[in-house]
N, C-alpha and C positions, 0 to 999 in steps of 0.2 A: 103501388103507384103505376099509372098507365104509361105507355110509351109516349103518348102525346104530352103528358105532364112533364116527363123527364126532358123531352125535347124543348118544351117551352122554357123550363128553368135554365137550361144551358144557353138558350138564346138570350135571356135576360142578362146572364153573367157576361156574355160576350159584349153586349151593348155597354154595360157599365165599364168593362175593361177598356173598350175603345174610347169611351168618353174621357176616362182618366188619362190615357195616353195623349189624347188631343190637348187636354188642359196642360199637361206637363210640357208638351212640345211648345205650346203657346207661351208658357212662362219662360222657357229657355230662350225663345226667339226675342221676347221682350227684353229679357236681361242682357242678351248679347247686343241688341240694338242700343240699349242704354249705355253699355260699356264703350261701344264704338263711338257713340255720339260724344261721350265724355272725353275720350282720347282726342277726338278731332277738335273739340272745343278748347281743350287745354293747349293744343298745338296752334290754335288760332286759325284753323282751316274751315270752320263752319261759317257760312255766309250769314252775317247778322244784319238785322234791319237797322235803318238809321236811328230808330228809337232806342235800340239796344246800345248802339255806339254812343249816342248822345247822352244816355242816362247811366246805364249799368257800368260801362267802362270808365266814365267820368268819375263815378263814385269810387271805383276801384283805385283810380289814381289818387283820389283824396285820402283814401285809407292807407295806401302804400305808395309813398313818393318814389320808390325805386322800381315800381312796376312799369314796364314798357308796353304800351298798348297802341292800338290804332288811333289816329287823331280824328276827332269828329269835326264836321264842318264848322268853321269859325274858331277852332282851337288856336291856330297860328296867330290870328288877330288878337285873341284874348291873352296869349303868351306874350305878344309884343307889348301889350298894355300892362302886363303884370311882371315887374322886374324880378320878383322872387321866384316865380315859376320859370321865367326865362333863364335865370341863373342856375336853377336846379337842372333844367334840361341840358344846358351847356356843360355843366359839371358831369352829368351822366355820359354825354357823348365823349367828353375828354377822357373819362375813365375807361370807356370801351375802346377808344382809339389807342390809348397808352398801355392797355393791358398786355403784359408780356405773353408772347406766343408760347405754347407748350413745346418744349424741346423735342426734336425728332429723335426717334429711337435709333441707335447705332448698334452694330453687331459687336464692336470692340473699340476701345480707346487706343489710338496709336501712340506708342511710346518709342521714340527714336533710339533710346539707349537699349531697350529690350530688343529692338530690331537688329542693332549692331551686335549685341551679345548672341542673338540667334544665328546671325551670319557667321560669327566667329566659331560658334559650335559646329555649324554645318561644315565650315572650312576645315576644322580640326578633324572631324569624322572623315572628310574626303581626302585628308592628307595634303592640303594646300595651305599656302600662307595667306592669312587674312589680308584683304586689300580694299582700297577705296574704289576700285573699278567695278565692284559688284560681282566678281567671278567667284562665287561661293563653292563651286565644284571644279574650278580651274579650267583646263582645256576642254572639258566636257561641256562647258557653257557655250563654246564656240559653234558656229554653223559648219557644215561640211565644206562650204566654199572657203571659209576662213582657215580651216584645217588643211584642206587639199585644193588650193586654187588651181583653176584651169583657164585656158585661153577663152576670151569672151569679151564682154563689154568693158571689163576692168584691165585684164592682162592681155598684152599683145600676143604673147605666146604662153604655153603652159610652163610654169617654172619647174625646176628640178623636183621630182617627187620623192616622198619618203624621208627617212632620216629622223634626227632628233628635233623636237619642237620645244621651245621654251617660251612661256607666257610671262610677260613683264608688265607691271603696272607702275606708271610714273605719275606723281602728283605735281601739277604746275600751278602757276598763279592764275591761270585761266580755266582750270579744270583738269580732268584726268586724261591720260594717254595710255591706252592699252596696246601692246605690240607683241607680235610673235616673231621670234628669231627662228628662221628656218635654216638649220645648220647645213643642210644639203645645198642650199643656195650659195653660201660662202662660209665654209667651215672655220677658217681663221678669223674672219671678221665677226662672226657670231660669237665665237669663243672669247675674243677680246672684250666685246660689249658685255657679255655675261660676267666676266671677271670684274669689270668696272662696277656693275650693279651689285654683285654679292660682296664686294669690298666696302660698300657704303659710299662710293665715290660721289654719287649724286646727292647724298644727304647734306652736303655742305653748301648746297645751292649752286646750280650751274646756269649762267645767264644765256638766254637765246640771243647771242651777240650780233648775229647778222641775218636778219629776216627780210627777204625781198618779196614784195607783194606779187602774187601770182606765180612765184617760182619756187623758192625753198627757204628753209631756216637752217642756219649753221650754229652749232653749239658743241659744248664738250669741255672747254676750259673752265676750271673750277673757280669759284669766288675766292677760294684760298689757294694762293700760288704754290704752297707747299704740297697740297693735295694733288694739284695738276702734275707736279714733278713725279709722282708715283707711277703715272702712266705716260711718261714723257718720251718713251721709246717708240719704235715703229715695228710693223709686222710685214711679212711678204704679201703680195697680192694674191687674191683668189681668181680663178678663171671666170671671165664674164660669160654668163649664160644668155644674155640678151643680144640680139643681132646688132652689129655695130655699123657705123657709117651713116652718112646723111640720107641714104635711100631708105632707111628703116626707122626714121623718126616717127612715122605714123603709117598705119596699115590702111588698106582699102576701106575698112569699116570705121575709120577715124579714131582708132585706139592708139594712144601715145605709147611710146616705148617705156618711159619711166612713169609708172602709175602714181596717182595721188596717194600720199601716205607711205610710199616706199622709203626705206631707210638704208643709208650707205655711209661712206666715210668721205671727208674732205681730204684732199691731198695736193701735192705739188709735183708729182713725178712718180716713177716706178718705186714700189715698195715703201711708200711714205705714209701709209695709214697708221694713225696713232690715236690720240684722245679727242679728236675733233670729228664730229658726225654731221650729216645732212639729212633733212627730212623734207620731202617735196610737199609744198602747199597746194599745188595743182598738178594734174598730169601734164607732162611736157616731153618733148622729143629730144632735145640736145643731150640730156644727162645719160651717162652710161653708153655714150656713142663711140667710145674708144679710150677714155681715161680709165685705166685699170682699177683705180681706187673707188670708182663709182659703182661697182657691182653691188646690187642690193643684197643685203643679208637678212632682211625682214620687212615687215609692214605693219601699219596700224590696223587694229580690228575694233569692231563695235561702233555703233552710231555716236556714242558720247565722245569718242576719240576724235571723230571728224568734226564734231561741233566745237571741241576745244581747239582743234587745228585752225578753224576759221576765225577764232577770236584772238589768236596770237598777234601781238603788236608788230606792225611792219613799217611804222612811220620813220624810223631811223635809217632803214635801208642799208646802204653801204657805209653810212656815216655813224654806225654804232661803235661800241667800245673796240679799240684796236687790239689785235692779237698781242702786240708787243707789250702794251700796258697791262693786259690781263696776265701775261706770263710773269711780269715783274712785280706788279702790285696786287693783282687779283681785283675783285670787285669791291674796293674799299669805299668808305663813306663819300669821298669826293666823287668817285665814279658813279656811285648810286645817285648822288644829287645831280650829276651831269646828265644822267640817263634815267629819269624817274619813271618812265613808262615801260621800260624794258621788262620782259617776262622772264621767269626763272623756272627751272625744274628743281623742285624742293626735295624730292626723294624718289627712289625707285626700289621696287622689291621684285624678286623672282617668285612668282606665284605658283607655277606648276611646270613640270616637264614630262615628256613621254617620247618613246621611240615609236615611229610609224613605219610601215612597210611600203 
């Protein structure tokens, strides 16, 4: 075979191969176009002529009464004149409107009991007492400002530093009160309060017997007069670490001497601190200005505690249960009926303690 013959044969084969490729590509394009058109048609995205709407879709509705399609011109008028068709459409709309929504996915189902058990487990591992105040790791839950307060917007001066810290959680009728006893602030006062807590003194319910709006709440006498007698004695005074006298009720920055949430004792003279305590509802200047029993031994901590503080009932004011009746009768049924809105401390637990430098 000559060179020209070979070259001509190769050229013919190339032409046939190119033609086959072109046909195959054309078929692929036609198939792809048909698939895309079908998808768009199914989704109702193809623009259809009025004839299609008026005929094909109307036939579809007749064949399948549950099919939802575009309304042709004049459909609404015909539906209005055809009660059966109108009722069918109304039923379909009602079913769509009342169809329950698919529930949203959640990462977990909250179980309060499991949460409480988990908190108790964490508390056990951390070596602290389980409590309703949410301090699962005790004093480590507190901020540095709560552990080591300094002079600033809250404190007129920097309180005595270091010493033992005791975290206590009390449950009241209005919420939880978390407090830290700073033993360096008032060693004898802090020690007596902790003895009351660990003995279960507050578990017999202690009425907030004297709450004065914008000033303080006085409490400590137990609902059971026999329990009150267990701490009926008194202790010596601790040195006052706050500046005394009328000139130090407020500093140049407007910070009051006795901060909101400070805790101290009620008394009536030198060395008269016993089982009655006070808690300031608002910052004020007169307290701890010279009365030795009013030296703060601790303070409230945590946002929840101050929310609870704001909820305590102050409506009775100075006219609440008298100390004499509480000493003799306790908070009996008659007293409870006489003062139905009074708040109570229902229990207190010592959550955690640690020594600081």
